[in-house]
ZADRENDO-240496 format. One record per residue (C-alpha): x, y, z. Coordinates in steps of 0.05 Angstrom, whole numbers. Layout:
<recs>
<rec><xx>X</xx><yy>Y</yy><zz>Z</zz></rec>
...
</recs>
This chain:
<recs>
<rec><xx>-3</xx><yy>1379</yy><zz>-1791</zz></rec>
<rec><xx>-17</xx><yy>1307</yy><zz>-1787</zz></rec>
<rec><xx>-73</xx><yy>1280</yy><zz>-1745</zz></rec>
<rec><xx>-59</xx><yy>1211</yy><zz>-1714</zz></rec>
<rec><xx>-118</xx><yy>1167</yy><zz>-1702</zz></rec>
<rec><xx>-119</xx><yy>1134</yy><zz>-1633</zz></rec>
<rec><xx>-140</xx><yy>1062</yy><zz>-1627</zz></rec>
<rec><xx>-182</xx><yy>1048</yy><zz>-1565</zz></rec>
<rec><xx>-182</xx><yy>978</yy><zz>-1532</zz></rec>
<rec><xx>-252</xx><yy>960</yy><zz>-1513</zz></rec>
<rec><xx>-261</xx><yy>961</yy><zz>-1438</zz></rec>
<rec><xx>-273</xx><yy>896</yy><zz>-1405</zz></rec>
<rec><xx>-342</xx><yy>886</yy><zz>-1375</zz></rec>
<rec><xx>-350</xx><yy>876</yy><zz>-1300</zz></rec>
<rec><xx>-373</xx><yy>806</yy><zz>-1315</zz></rec>
<rec><xx>-305</xx><yy>789</yy><zz>-1342</zz></rec>
<rec><xx>-272</xx><yy>809</yy><zz>-1277</zz></rec>
<rec><xx>-324</xx><yy>771</yy><zz>-1238</zz></rec>
<rec><xx>-309</xx><yy>707</yy><zz>-1275</zz></rec>
<rec><xx>-235</xx><yy>715</yy><zz>-1268</zz></rec>
<rec><xx>-244</xx><yy>726</yy><zz>-1193</zz></rec>
<rec><xx>-291</xx><yy>665</yy><zz>-1189</zz></rec>
<rec><xx>-243</xx><yy>619</yy><zz>-1227</zz></rec>
<rec><xx>-186</xx><yy>642</yy><zz>-1181</zz></rec>
<rec><xx>-228</xx><yy>632</yy><zz>-1120</zz></rec>
<rec><xx>-251</xx><yy>563</yy><zz>-1143</zz></rec>
<rec><xx>-178</xx><yy>544</yy><zz>-1158</zz></rec>
<rec><xx>-156</xx><yy>564</yy><zz>-1087</zz></rec>
<rec><xx>-216</xx><yy>533</yy><zz>-1055</zz></rec>
<rec><xx>-207</xx><yy>466</yy><zz>-1092</zz></rec>
<rec><xx>-134</xx><yy>467</yy><zz>-1073</zz></rec>
<rec><xx>-154</xx><yy>478</yy><zz>-1000</zz></rec>
<rec><xx>-204</xx><yy>420</yy><zz>-1004</zz></rec>
<rec><xx>-153</xx><yy>375</yy><zz>-1035</zz></rec>
<rec><xx>-101</xx><yy>391</yy><zz>-982</zz></rec>
<rec><xx>-152</xx><yy>382</yy><zz>-928</zz></rec>
<rec><xx>-173</xx><yy>316</yy><zz>-956</zz></rec>
<rec><xx>-101</xx><yy>293</yy><zz>-962</zz></rec>
<rec><xx>-88</xx><yy>314</yy><zz>-889</zz></rec>
<rec><xx>-150</xx><yy>278</yy><zz>-867</zz></rec>
<rec><xx>-128</xx><yy>214</yy><zz>-901</zz></rec>
<rec><xx>-60</xx><yy>220</yy><zz>-870</zz></rec>
<rec><xx>-89</xx><yy>229</yy><zz>-801</zz></rec>
<rec><xx>-135</xx><yy>170</yy><zz>-810</zz></rec>
<rec><xx>-76</xx><yy>127</yy><zz>-831</zz></rec>
<rec><xx>-35</xx><yy>151</yy><zz>-771</zz></rec>
<rec><xx>-94</xx><yy>137</yy><zz>-724</zz></rec>
<rec><xx>-98</xx><yy>65</yy><zz>-748</zz></rec>
<rec><xx>-22</xx><yy>57</yy><zz>-742</zz></rec>
<rec><xx>-24</xx><yy>82</yy><zz>-671</zz></rec>
<rec><xx>-81</xx><yy>35</yy><zz>-654</zz></rec>
<rec><xx>-44</xx><yy>-25</yy><zz>-686</zz></rec>
<rec><xx>17</xx><yy>-6</yy><zz>-644</zz></rec>
<rec><xx>-24</xx><yy>2</yy><zz>-581</zz></rec>
<rec><xx>-56</xx><yy>-66</yy><zz>-590</zz></rec>
<rec><xx>14</xx><yy>-96</yy><zz>-595</zz></rec>
<rec><xx>34</xx><yy>-60</yy><zz>-530</zz></rec>
<rec><xx>-29</xx><yy>-83</yy><zz>-494</zz></rec>
<rec><xx>-16</xx><yy>-155</yy><zz>-515</zz></rec>
<rec><xx>54</xx><yy>-149</yy><zz>-487</zz></rec>
<rec><xx>26</xx><yy>-120</yy><zz>-423</zz></rec>
<rec><xx>-24</xx><yy>-177</yy><zz>-419</zz></rec>
<rec><xx>30</xx><yy>-230</yy><zz>-424</zz></rec>
<rec><xx>74</xx><yy>-195</yy><zz>-373</zz></rec>
<rec><xx>15</xx><yy>-187</yy><zz>-327</zz></rec>
<rec><xx>0</xx><yy>-261</yy><zz>-330</zz></rec>
<rec><xx>71</xx><yy>-276</yy><zz>-311</zz></rec>
<rec><xx>79</xx><yy>-225</yy><zz>-256</zz></rec>
<rec><xx>10</xx><yy>-241</yy><zz>-225</zz></rec>
<rec><xx>29</xx><yy>-315</yy><zz>-222</zz></rec>
<rec><xx>98</xx><yy>-299</yy><zz>-194</zz></rec>
<rec><xx>69</xx><yy>-250</yy><zz>-143</zz></rec>
<rec><xx>20</xx><yy>-302</yy><zz>-119</zz></rec>
<rec><xx>77</xx><yy>-350</yy><zz>-109</zz></rec>
<rec><xx>115</xx><yy>-297</yy><zz>-69</zz></rec>
<rec><xx>53</xx><yy>-282</yy><zz>-27</zz></rec>
<rec><xx>46</xx><yy>-356</yy><zz>-10</zz></rec>
<rec><xx>121</xx><yy>-358</yy><zz>13</zz></rec>
<rec><xx>110</xx><yy>-296</yy><zz>56</zz></rec>
<rec><xx>50</xx><yy>-328</yy><zz>90</zz></rec>
<rec><xx>92</xx><yy>-390</yy><zz>105</zz></rec>
<rec><xx>150</xx><yy>-346</yy><zz>129</zz></rec>
<rec><xx>102</xx><yy>-310</yy><zz>176</zz></rec>
<rec><xx>76</xx><yy>-376</yy><zz>202</zz></rec>
<rec><xx>147</xx><yy>-393</yy><zz>224</zz></rec>
<rec><xx>166</xx><yy>-324</yy><zz>250</zz></rec>
<rec><xx>103</xx><yy>-321</yy><zz>293</zz></rec>
<rec><xx>124</xx><yy>-383</yy><zz>331</zz></rec>
<rec><xx>149</xx><yy>-364</yy><zz>399</zz></rec>
<rec><xx>199</xx><yy>-391</yy><zz>412</zz></rec>
<rec><xx>224</xx><yy>-407</yy><zz>343</zz></rec>
<rec><xx>235</xx><yy>-481</yy><zz>334</zz></rec>
<rec><xx>308</xx><yy>-499</yy><zz>327</zz></rec>
<rec><xx>296</xx><yy>-547</yy><zz>270</zz></rec>
<rec><xx>261</xx><yy>-494</yy><zz>227</zz></rec>
<rec><xx>322</xx><yy>-449</yy><zz>215</zz></rec>
<rec><xx>340</xx><yy>-478</yy><zz>147</zz></rec>
<rec><xx>267</xx><yy>-473</yy><zz>126</zz></rec>
<rec><xx>266</xx><yy>-401</yy><zz>151</zz></rec>
<rec><xx>327</xx><yy>-386</yy><zz>109</zz></rec>
<rec><xx>295</xx><yy>-417</yy><zz>49</zz></rec>
<rec><xx>230</xx><yy>-380</yy><zz>56</zz></rec>
<rec><xx>267</xx><yy>-315</yy><zz>71</zz></rec>
<rec><xx>305</xx><yy>-320</yy><zz>4</zz></rec>
<rec><xx>241</xx><yy>-337</yy><zz>-34</zz></rec>
<rec><xx>199</xx><yy>-283</yy><zz>-1</zz></rec>
<rec><xx>253</xx><yy>-231</yy><zz>-16</zz></rec>
<rec><xx>244</xx><yy>-236</yy><zz>-92</zz></rec>
<rec><xx>223</xx><yy>-173</yy><zz>-126</zz></rec>
<rec><xx>153</xx><yy>-170</yy><zz>-157</zz></rec>
<rec><xx>152</xx><yy>-110</yy><zz>-203</zz></rec>
<rec><xx>118</xx><yy>-100</yy><zz>-272</zz></rec>
<rec><xx>142</xx><yy>-52</yy><zz>-324</zz></rec>
<rec><xx>85</xx><yy>-33</yy><zz>-370</zz></rec>
<rec><xx>100</xx><yy>-22</yy><zz>-444</zz></rec>
<rec><xx>96</xx><yy>52</yy><zz>-458</zz></rec>
<rec><xx>122</xx><yy>56</yy><zz>-529</zz></rec>
<rec><xx>57</xx><yy>79</yy><zz>-560</zz></rec>
<rec><xx>27</xx><yy>112</yy><zz>-498</zz></rec>
<rec><xx>85</xx><yy>159</yy><zz>-490</zz></rec>
<rec><xx>77</xx><yy>182</yy><zz>-562</zz></rec>
<rec><xx>2</xx><yy>193</yy><zz>-554</zz></rec>
<rec><xx>13</xx><yy>231</yy><zz>-489</zz></rec>
<rec><xx>73</xx><yy>275</yy><zz>-510</zz></rec>
<rec><xx>62</xx><yy>290</yy><zz>-583</zz></rec>
<rec><xx>-12</xx><yy>312</yy><zz>-580</zz></rec>
<rec><xx>-33</xx><yy>255</yy><zz>-626</zz></rec>
<rec><xx>-87</xx><yy>233</yy><zz>-577</zz></rec>
<rec><xx>-132</xx><yy>281</yy><zz>-617</zz></rec>
<rec><xx>-126</xx><yy>233</yy><zz>-678</zz></rec>
<rec><xx>-168</xx><yy>181</yy><zz>-641</zz></rec>
<rec><xx>-240</xx><yy>198</yy><zz>-661</zz></rec>
<rec><xx>-276</xx><yy>142</yy><zz>-623</zz></rec>
<rec><xx>-295</xx><yy>170</yy><zz>-555</zz></rec>
<rec><xx>-305</xx><yy>102</yy><zz>-525</zz></rec>
<rec><xx>-234</xx><yy>81</yy><zz>-545</zz></rec>
<rec><xx>-206</xx><yy>147</yy><zz>-519</zz></rec>
<rec><xx>-242</xx><yy>138</yy><zz>-451</zz></rec>
<rec><xx>-219</xx><yy>67</yy><zz>-446</zz></rec>
<rec><xx>-146</xx><yy>84</yy><zz>-460</zz></rec>
<rec><xx>-148</xx><yy>139</yy><zz>-407</zz></rec>
<rec><xx>-178</xx><yy>91</yy><zz>-357</zz></rec>
<rec><xx>-124</xx><yy>41</yy><zz>-372</zz></rec>
<rec><xx>-71</xx><yy>95</yy><zz>-360</zz></rec>
<rec><xx>-103</xx><yy>110</yy><zz>-294</zz></rec>
<rec><xx>-99</xx><yy>38</yy><zz>-269</zz></rec>
<rec><xx>-26</xx><yy>37</yy><zz>-292</zz></rec>
<rec><xx>-12</xx><yy>99</yy><zz>-251</zz></rec>
<rec><xx>-44</xx><yy>68</yy><zz>-189</zz></rec>
<rec><xx>-8</xx><yy>2</yy><zz>-200</zz></rec>
<rec><xx>59</xx><yy>37</yy><zz>-206</zz></rec>
<rec><xx>46</xx><yy>76</yy><zz>-143</zz></rec>
<rec><xx>32</xx><yy>11</yy><zz>-105</zz></rec>
<rec><xx>96</xx><yy>-20</yy><zz>-135</zz></rec>
<rec><xx>136</xx><yy>39</yy><zz>-109</zz></rec>
<rec><xx>105</xx><yy>32</yy><zz>-41</zz></rec>
<rec><xx>122</xx><yy>-42</yy><zz>-42</zz></rec>
<rec><xx>195</xx><yy>-26</yy><zz>-58</zz></rec>
<rec><xx>198</xx><yy>21</yy><zz>3</zz></rec>
<rec><xx>172</xx><yy>-33</yy><zz>49</zz></rec>
<rec><xx>220</xx><yy>-84</yy><zz>21</zz></rec>
<rec><xx>276</xx><yy>-38</yy><zz>35</zz></rec>
<rec><xx>255</xx><yy>-29</yy><zz>107</zz></rec>
<rec><xx>247</xx><yy>-104</yy><zz>117</zz></rec>
<rec><xx>317</xx><yy>-113</yy><zz>86</zz></rec>
<rec><xx>346</xx><yy>-68</yy><zz>142</zz></rec>
<rec><xx>320</xx><yy>-119</yy><zz>193</zz></rec>
<rec><xx>336</xx><yy>-181</yy><zz>151</zz></rec>
<rec><xx>411</xx><yy>-166</yy><zz>150</zz></rec>
<rec><xx>409</xx><yy>-169</yy><zz>226</zz></rec>
<rec><xx>381</xx><yy>-240</yy><zz>224</zz></rec>
<rec><xx>409</xx><yy>-280</yy><zz>168</zz></rec>
<rec><xx>481</xx><yy>-299</yy><zz>148</zz></rec>
<rec><xx>494</xx><yy>-296</yy><zz>74</zz></rec>
<rec><xx>547</xx><yy>-351</yy><zz>82</zz></rec>
<rec><xx>494</xx><yy>-403</yy><zz>92</zz></rec>
<rec><xx>463</xx><yy>-390</yy><zz>24</zz></rec>
<rec><xx>495</xx><yy>-422</yy><zz>-36</zz></rec>
<rec><xx>474</xx><yy>-400</yy><zz>-105</zz></rec>
<rec><xx>468</xx><yy>-450</yy><zz>-162</zz></rec>
<rec><xx>441</xx><yy>-453</yy><zz>-233</zz></rec>
<rec><xx>370</xx><yy>-472</yy><zz>-216</zz></rec>
<rec><xx>322</xx><yy>-437</yy><zz>-263</zz></rec>
<rec><xx>259</xx><yy>-438</yy><zz>-219</zz></rec>
<rec><xx>242</xx><yy>-364</yy><zz>-210</zz></rec>
<rec><xx>217</xx><yy>-375</yy><zz>-139</zz></rec>
<rec><xx>279</xx><yy>-415</yy><zz>-119</zz></rec>
<rec><xx>324</xx><yy>-360</yy><zz>-150</zz></rec>
<rec><xx>379</xx><yy>-413</yy><zz>-159</zz></rec>
<rec><xx>400</xx><yy>-423</yy><zz>-87</zz></rec>
<rec><xx>403</xx><yy>-476</yy><zz>-32</zz></rec>
<rec><xx>411</xx><yy>-468</yy><zz>43</zz></rec>
<rec><xx>472</xx><yy>-503</yy><zz>72</zz></rec>
<rec><xx>463</xx><yy>-550</yy><zz>130</zz></rec>
<rec><xx>475</xx><yy>-524</yy><zz>201</zz></rec>
<rec><xx>449</xx><yy>-455</yy><zz>185</zz></rec>
<rec><xx>437</xx><yy>-410</yy><zz>245</zz></rec>
<rec><xx>412</xx><yy>-339</yy><zz>257</zz></rec>
<rec><xx>457</xx><yy>-279</yy><zz>272</zz></rec>
<rec><xx>406</xx><yy>-258</yy><zz>326</zz></rec>
<rec><xx>347</xx><yy>-298</yy><zz>352</zz></rec>
<rec><xx>320</xx><yy>-242</yy><zz>395</zz></rec>
<rec><xx>244</xx><yy>-253</yy><zz>395</zz></rec>
<rec><xx>233</xx><yy>-177</yy><zz>391</zz></rec>
<rec><xx>276</xx><yy>-173</yy><zz>327</zz></rec>
<rec><xx>240</xx><yy>-233</yy><zz>298</zz></rec>
<rec><xx>174</xx><yy>-200</yy><zz>314</zz></rec>
<rec><xx>196</xx><yy>-135</yy><zz>280</zz></rec>
<rec><xx>215</xx><yy>-174</yy><zz>218</zz></rec>
<rec><xx>148</xx><yy>-210</yy><zz>220</zz></rec>
<rec><xx>113</xx><yy>-141</yy><zz>222</zz></rec>
<rec><xx>153</xx><yy>-117</yy><zz>163</zz></rec>
<rec><xx>135</xx><yy>-178</yy><zz>123</zz></rec>
<rec><xx>62</xx><yy>-171</yy><zz>142</zz></rec>
<rec><xx>62</xx><yy>-101</yy><zz>114</zz></rec>
<rec><xx>94</xx><yy>-126</yy><zz>51</zz></rec>
<rec><xx>42</xx><yy>-182</yy><zz>44</zz></rec>
<rec><xx>-15</xx><yy>-132</yy><zz>50</zz></rec>
<rec><xx>13</xx><yy>-86</yy><zz>-2</zz></rec>
<rec><xx>35</xx><yy>-143</yy><zz>-48</zz></rec>
<rec><xx>-35</xx><yy>-174</yy><zz>-47</zz></rec>
<rec><xx>-63</xx><yy>-104</yy><zz>-65</zz></rec>
<rec><xx>-12</xx><yy>-100</yy><zz>-121</zz></rec>
<rec><xx>-34</xx><yy>-168</yy><zz>-148</zz></rec>
<rec><xx>-107</xx><yy>-147</yy><zz>-147</zz></rec>
<rec><xx>-91</xx><yy>-83</yy><zz>-185</zz></rec>
<rec><xx>-51</xx><yy>-122</yy><zz>-237</zz></rec>
<rec><xx>-111</xx><yy>-167</yy><zz>-245</zz></rec>
<rec><xx>-155</xx><yy>-106</yy><zz>-257</zz></rec>
<rec><xx>-104</xx><yy>-79</yy><zz>-307</zz></rec>
<rec><xx>-102</xx><yy>-146</yy><zz>-343</zz></rec>
<rec><xx>-179</xx><yy>-146</yy><zz>-350</zz></rec>
<rec><xx>-177</xx><yy>-75</yy><zz>-377</zz></rec>
<rec><xx>-122</xx><yy>-91</yy><zz>-425</zz></rec>
<rec><xx>-162</xx><yy>-150</yy><zz>-453</zz></rec>
<rec><xx>-225</xx><yy>-107</yy><zz>-460</zz></rec>
<rec><xx>-187</xx><yy>-51</yy><zz>-493</zz></rec>
<rec><xx>-155</xx><yy>-98</yy><zz>-543</zz></rec>
<rec><xx>-223</xx><yy>-126</yy><zz>-563</zz></rec>
<rec><xx>-253</xx><yy>-55</yy><zz>-567</zz></rec>
<rec><xx>-198</xx><yy>-29</yy><zz>-612</zz></rec>
<rec><xx>-203</xx><yy>-89</yy><zz>-658</zz></rec>
<rec><xx>-278</xx><yy>-81</yy><zz>-663</zz></rec>
<rec><xx>-278</xx><yy>-7</yy><zz>-676</zz></rec>
<rec><xx>-221</xx><yy>-8</yy><zz>-725</zz></rec>
<rec><xx>-238</xx><yy>-74</yy><zz>-757</zz></rec>
<rec><xx>-172</xx><yy>-108</yy><zz>-740</zz></rec>
<rec><xx>-167</xx><yy>-181</yy><zz>-744</zz></rec>
</recs>
């Protein structure tokens, strides 16, 4: 009978398993750190891109606010002059053409559309969390709040304009207004034909129209004030972002 010798592989020591585990753990941990670092760099880059984009939007808002505030002040002035005529009792016969002119000018729409290209992304995609500077976050939210209030006033103004329009069509003939190519935004490209007269010169109807215009004037002046506040906040937010993110 043959006897076979058995070869025995030396058993690995526990320290060998420990080092294998440690090396595997370090490899996974380093991979985690690298991925986390990469994600951090990506988020930081996205944060700066959003801030660049927001500054561009704010600069656009600022320019539009300047234009609309100036335009609104011009409309407010026309409404005051219109009220001065409407509150004459009786209405002077030689003021009808001027009344037509002021009515057309005062009827222009004052409405600002804020740029929401970046804001909508920050609000809807959850990327607001990327902005690490609390002062910037608070300033952005405050700016959004004044936009919300300003939009609400604008909607209220449109409702009042609609109600005034219901009375206006009872007073003025469209046939006496001739449209031209004049580019003055307050003139709206029109002239009033000579011999214009009112559909109805009832003092009570004129008084109602004056009341409607008075309500519009109050809300319009409030709208202008809110736009001025929004403009100041936009300017401050632009400077804050440029300072905190080292933009030129």
